[in-house]
Structures are given as structure tokens and as C-alpha cells.
C-alpha positions in Angstrom: 9.6 31.4 -70.8 13.3 31.0 -69.9 14.5 32.1 -66.4 17.0 34.8 -66.3 20.3 33.8 -64.8 21.0 35.2 -61.3 23.7 37.8 -61.2 26.8 36.6 -59.3 27.1 37.7 -55.7 29.4 40.5 -55.0 32.2 40.4 -52.4 30.2 42.6 -50.1 27.2 40.1 -50.2 29.5 37.2 -49.5 31.1 38.9 -46.6 27.6 39.8 -45.2 26.5 36.2 -45.3 29.7 35.0 -43.6 29.2 37.6 -40.8 25.6 36.5 -40.4 26.6 32.8 -40.1 29.3 33.6 -37.6 26.9 35.7 -35.6 24.4 32.8 -35.6 27.0 30.4 -34.3 28.1 32.9 -31.7 24.5 33.4 -30.5 24.0 29.6 -30.3 27.1 29.2 -28.2 26.0 32.1 -25.9 22.6 30.5 -25.5 24.1 27.1 -24.7 26.4 28.7 -22.2 23.5 30.6 -20.6 21.4 27.4 -20.3 24.4 25.6 -18.7 24.9 28.5 -16.3 21.2 28.4 -15.4 21.3 24.6 -14.7 24.4 25.1 -12.6 22.7 27.9 -10.7 19.6 25.8 -10.2 21.6 22.9 -8.9 23.4 25.2 -6.5 20.1 26.7 -5.3 17.9 23.6 -5.2 20.2 20.6 -5.8 21.3 20.1 -2.1 17.7 20.5 -0.7 16.3 18.0 -3.2 19.2 15.6 -2.5 18.6 16.0 1.2 14.9 15.3 0.8 15.6 12.2 -1.3 18.1 11.0 1.3 15.7 11.6 4.1 13.0 9.6 2.3 15.4 6.7 1.7 16.6 6.8 5.3 13.0 6.9 6.6 12.1 3.9 4.4 15.1 2.0 5.5 14.3 2.8 9.2 10.7 1.6 8.8 11.8 -1.7 7.1 14.3 -2.2 9.9 11.7 -1.5 12.6 9.2 -3.8 10.9 11.8 -6.6 10.8 12.6 -6.0 14.5 8.9 -6.0 15.4 8.5 -9.3 13.6 11.5 -10.9 15.3 10.2 -9.6 18.7 6.7 -11.0 18.1 8.2 -14.4 17.1 10.3 -14.5 20.3 7.3 -13.5 22.4 5.3 -16.3 20.8 7.9 -18.8 21.6 8.1 -17.6 25.2 4.3 -17.8 25.5 4.3 -21.4 24.3 6.9 -22.2 26.9 4.9 -20.5 29.7 1.7 -22.3 28.7 3.7 -25.6 28.8 4.6 -24.8 32.4 1.0 -24.0 33.1 -0.2 -27.3 31.6 2.3 -29.1 33.7 0.9 -27.5 36.9 3.9 -25.3 37.6 1.7 -22.2 38.3 4.4 -20.1 39.9 6.9 -20.7 37.1 4.2 -20.1 34.4 3.1 -16.9 36.1 6.7 -15.6 36.3 7.2 -16.3 32.6 3.9 -14.8 31.6 4.5 -11.5 33.4 6.9 -9.8 30.9 4.8 -11.0 27.9 1.7 -9.5 29.4 3.5 -6.2 29.9 5.1 -5.5 26.5 4.2 -8.3 24.1 2.3 -7.9 20.9 -1.5 -7.4 21.2 -2.5 -11.1 20.8 0.4 -12.5 22.8 0.0 -9.9 25.6 -3.7 -10.5 25.9 -3.3 -14.3 26.0 -0.7 -13.9 28.7 -3.0 -11.7 30.7 -5.9 -14.2 30.5 -3.6 -17.0 31.5 -2.3 -15.0 34.5 -5.9 -14.2 35.5 -6.7 -17.9 35.4 -3.7 -18.7 37.6 -4.8 -16.0 40.1 -8.3 -17.5 40.2 -6.9 -21.0 40.8 -4.8 -19.6 43.6 -7.9 -17.9 45.2 -6.6 -14.4 44.3 -10.1 -13.6 43.0 -9.9 -9.8 43.1 -6.6 -9.8 41.1 -8.2 -12.2 38.6 -11.3 -9.9 38.2 -9.1 -6.9 37.8 -7.1 -8.6 34.9 -10.2 -9.8 33.2 -11.8 -6.3 33.4 -8.6 -4.8 31.9 -8.7 -7.2 28.9 -12.4 -6.8 28.4 -11.9 -3.0 28.2 -8.9 -3.1 25.9 -10.0 -1.9 22.5 -6.7 -3.1 20.9 -7.2 -6.7 22.1 -8.8 -9.3 19.7 -12.6 -9.3 20.2 -12.8 -13.1 21.0 -10.4 -12.5 23.9 -12.4 -9.5 25.1 -15.6 -11.6 25.0 -13.9 -14.4 27.0 -12.6 -11.9 29.5 -16.1 -10.4 29.9 -17.6 -13.8 30.7 -14.8 -14.7 33.1 -15.0 -11.4 34.9 -18.7 -11.7 35.4 -18.5 -15.4 36.5 -15.7 -14.6 39.0 -17.5 -11.6 40.4 -21.1 -12.9 40.1 -21.8 -13.0 43.8 -20.9 -9.3 44.2 -22.7 -8.0 41.2 -26.2 -6.7 40.9 -28.4 -9.0 38.7 -29.2 -6.3 36.3 -25.5 -5.5 35.8 -24.9 -9.2 34.9 -27.7 -9.0 32.4 -26.4 -5.8 30.9 -22.8 -7.1 30.6 -23.6 -10.6 29.2 -26.9 -10.3 27.2 -25.1 -9.3 24.0 -23.2 -12.7 24.2 -26.1 -14.8 25.4 -27.6 -15.3 22.0 -27.6 -18.5 19.9 -24.7 -18.7 17.5 -22.3 -16.8 19.8 -19.4 -18.9 21.0 -20.2 -17.9 24.6 -23.9 -18.5 24.4 -23.8 -21.3 26.9 -21.9 -19.9 29.8 -23.0 -16.3 29.2 -26.7 -17.5 28.8 -26.6 -19.5 32.0 -25.3 -16.5 34.1 -28.0 -14.3 32.5 -30.7 -16.8 33.2 -29.7 -17.0 36.9 -29.6 -13.2 37.0 -33.2 -13.3 35.6 -34.2 -15.6 38.4 -32.8 -13.2 41.0 -34.7 -10.4 39.4 -37.9 -12.5 39.6 -38.1 -12.9 35.8 -38.8 -16.6 35.5 -40.6 -16.0 32.3 -37.3 -15.0 30.7 -35.1 -17.4 32.5 -37.0 -20.6 31.6 -37.0 -20.2 27.8 -33.3 -19.1 27.9 -32.3 -22.2 29.8 -34.3 -24.3 27.3 -32.4 -22.7 24.3 -29.1 -23.5 25.9 -30.1 -27.1 26.6 -31.0 -27.5 22.9 -27.8 -25.9 21.6 -25.6 -28.6 20.2 -22.5 -26.4 20.4 -22.8 -26.1 24.1 -20.9 -28.6 26.3 -23.0 -31.6 27.4 -22.6 -30.8 31.1 -23.9 -27.3 30.7 -26.8 -28.5 28.5 -27.8 -31.1 31.2 -27.7 -28.4 33.9 -29.8 -25.9 32.0 -32.2 -28.6 30.9 -33.0 -29.3 34.6 -33.3 -25.6 35.4 -35.7 -25.2 32.5 -37.8 -28.2 33.7 -37.9 -26.7 37.2 -39.4 -23.6 35.7 -42.0 -25.5 33.8 -40.3 -25.2 30.4 -39.8 -28.4 28.4 -36.3 -28.5 27.0 -36.1 -32.2 26.1 -36.5 -33.0 22.5 -35.6 -36.6 23.0 -36.9 -38.3 26.2 -33.9 -40.6 26.3 -31.7 -37.6 27.0 -33.3 -37.1 30.4 -31.8 -40.4 31.6 -28.3 -38.9 31.5 -29.1 -35.8 33.5 -27.7 -35.3 36.9 -30.1 -35.3 39.8 -29.5 -31.7 40.7 -28.4 -28.5 39.0 -24.9 -27.4 39.7 -23.6 -23.8 40.2 -23.2 -21.4 37.3 -20.4 -22.4 34.9 -17.2 -20.3 34.8 -16.2 -21.4 31.4 
């Protein structure tokens, strides 16, 4: 079946199509203009606040990076100053060392400041300023921001320096957590706890503790020899090798202040 040919469009139809096409183009231009106006209005309303927020973030990040760099430089400088002060201490120049350590102890980084405080406490103890030394040791021991090994050292030093004025039970309470095999301060802390046990009349606890210290290979030989004798006096055998007894001193010395 053949298709009938379409009749030609009249002038009216052609004009209507042209008008529709022009209207469509006009509407598109209006729509584009409206979108552009909306974007411009949005930028006017929100552009500056958003830009300000981005700028604030960038400035904050830059400030943090600068602060971090400054802190690193300050820590390195304090570290160098600490080394110089310790060199003076090793050379026996206590007054000079103490003077150089003072500012580091006041405003240095946590580790440097704590090391400086411990060194100053040691100087004070050497110069018979015992109360000042005890005060500094107590400050470090209570400082939660200080490295734990430094706090443990300060605790042992504080108790050793103030042992004569402390109650025996107080000594036990402070040092018993450190007076265990495997702890770096087992030897000196254990000896002080053992002597406190003796003052409390607890020889049954003191003797075995002295024996453990005497057998501990990580404890200095002088302290092992001393606690070996104390254990023997309490009737506890702390000699694994009989030949070791020959090197022991004839009498036990005072508590160690390591």
C-alpha cells in the first residue's frame, strides 16, 4: 500500500514553527541568565564566608606547622644546653652546672626538664642540701607528664634521701611496686624495703627479699654482696656458689642510694 504524500505546509504553519523555535531559544537564554544570576547571588551571599573559612583553615595550618617547627628547634637547643650542663657536672663544676640546668628545668621539654631536675637534685644532695633534693625528687615523682623511668628513679632517690625521717610502712608503700624482680630498680628499692621490714619486725619478709636481690644478676655486685650478708644474718641462704662468699665484705653497709 503506497503512502499518501504529505500536503505542503502553509505559510501560517511555517510562521508558527519559526515563532516556536525563537521562543525556545529565548526561554533557554532566559534560563541561562537566571542560573547565572543565581550563582552570582550565591557567591555574594556565601562566597566571602566560605573564602574566609578556607583562609582561616589555611592560616591555622600554617600557624601550627610554624609552632611545631619552633618547638622542635627549641627542644634541640635545650638538648644541647643539657649536654653542656652535664659536661660541667661530670667535670665537677657543680655551681656552673646547677646554673645552666636551672632554665632547662623550668621551661624545657618534658624529658629535658625532668633530666635537668634530677641532675639539680643530685647536686643539692651532694652539697648537703638534703631537703631541697627531696623536694625536687618528690616533684618529679608526682609529675604525670614526666617519663615513667624518670619518675621511678625520683621515687627511689626521694625515699633513699629521706629514709631516716620516714615511717617504715611508708617506705614499703612507696617502693614495694618497684621492689620486684625484673624491675630496673629492684636492687636499690628492694634493699630499702627490706630494711623497712626489719624496722617493722618482719624478718620473715626481709630475709627472702634480701636473698632475691643477692641472686639477681642485673643488680650491681656491691649491692648483691651486701644483701647476701643481710640474708645470711637472718638465716636465709642466698649463696648459690660457695666461692661467691669469699668476695663478700665483712660487714653490711648502709642502704644504697642508687
